[in-house]
N, C-alpha and C positions, 0 to 999 in steps of 0.2 A: 583510420577507419572508426566510425562512431561506435561507442560502446552499446551493448545490448543488455538490458535488464529484463527480469521476468518477475511477475507478481500475481497476486490473487485478490480479486474483489469478492469478498464474502458477502452473501446476501441471505436474508430471511424474510418471512412473512410474519408480521407482528401486528396484532390488533387490526387486521384487515389491510395493512399497508405493506408495500415492499420497502425494506430498509437495507442499507449497505453499511458495512463496517469500514471506516476510514481511519487512517493512522496519521498522527501529527508528529513530524520529525523533531527529534530532540536537538539539544545544543543551543548555544547562545544566539545564533543567527535567526532561528525560528521562534525563539521564546515568546516574543510579543506579537507574532503573526497568527492570524486565525483565518479570516476570509481568504480563500484562494491558496491556503497553505497545506491543506490535508491531502492525503494521497492513499493509493493502495500500498500495502506492504510489498516491497520489491527490492531486488538487488541484482548485481551483475552476475552473468553466467560465468562459470569457471570454464577453462579451456576444455572443449569436448563435451560439456554438460548439455543435456537436453533442457529446453526451456521449461517443460513441466516439472522436471526434477529440481531445477533452480528455484522455481516459484514455490514449491513445497518447502525446500530448504530455507529459503529466505523468510517465509511465513513463520516457520518454527523459530528461527534465530531472532526475528524481530518481535514476535509476540509471545514466545515461550510455550506454544502449544502446537502439536502437529496439525497439518492440513489434511484431514481424513475425508475421503469421499471422492466422487467423480468430478473432475475438472472439465469445464466447458470452455473451449477457446473463444476469446473475445477479439483475437487478432492482434496485430502490431499497430503501434502508433509512434510517431516521432514527437518527442518533447521539444520545447522551445530551445533548450540548450544543445539539441542535436542528438541526444541519446534516444535509442529505440527502446520501447517497452513492449514485451510480449505478455499479454494479459490473459488471465483465466478467471472464470467465475466458479464459485464453490458455494453451495448451500450449506449453512452452518449456523451456530448460535454461540459465538465466543463471548465470554463474560469479560467486559472491559476491566473489571477489578482484578482479573487474573493475569494482566499484562506483566511479562517478565522479559524485557528487551535486553539484547546484547549491548555492550558498551563500545564507544570509540574514544580515542584520545586526541586532544587538540591543544595547541599552544593557546593558553587563555590566562589573562588578557593578551591580545595581540602584541607581539614584540617584547613580551615580558620575560621570555625564557622559561616560564612556568608551564607545566602540562596539567591538564584537567581531564577527567573522564566524564562522559555524558552518555545517557541512554540514546540509542539510535532512534527509538520511538518513545516519546515521553507520555503519550496517551493515545487511546483509541476510543471511538464512540460509534454508536449506531445512529444513522441519519435516514430520514425519509428521502425519497428521490429529490424533492424540492429543496430540502435542507442541504443535501449533498451537493447540489448544483452551486450553491453559494459557498460551500466550504472547500471543494476539491480544486486542485491545481487546474487552471484553465486548459492546459495541454492534455489532461486526463479526463476531462468532462465527457468526451465522446464515448468513453467506456460505459457511462451510465445509460446512454442510448443503446449501445450494443447489448447490454444486459437485458434491457426491456425487450428488445427485438428477439433475443434468444429465448427468453421466457415465453413470449408470444408464439414462437414456433414450437413450443412444447418440449423443451429439453427433457 
């Protein structure tokens, strides 16, 4: 059965433009990737955990700050690798300099027998919608449209 993750697409209105907060995954695989590598902070649901609770937990673990406020459902989508993502929108104003991500361990370099720790998220940034479309994983780009549609309906 495919895994399900939940995450939050934080947004704000800044200088008259809609902006979204995207996260860049940490670790050696993503180090040199930029275009098409950014995503919403997300993570797997624990057994029996509600998607909204998982999204809030993962936001705090990956960014180091609680996700406070009303969550607006953006629905589910399936990523290229088969994983489902349940997404929520949250209006907020996170300071990228305040990023305090949790760590994960990985054998690095490969087949060396050595273990290294990496931040799960190595940086976050605010992007306009057009900038975000160039940066976000292709499989998550639909969330930008869903955000605009929800805002147009007057959340």
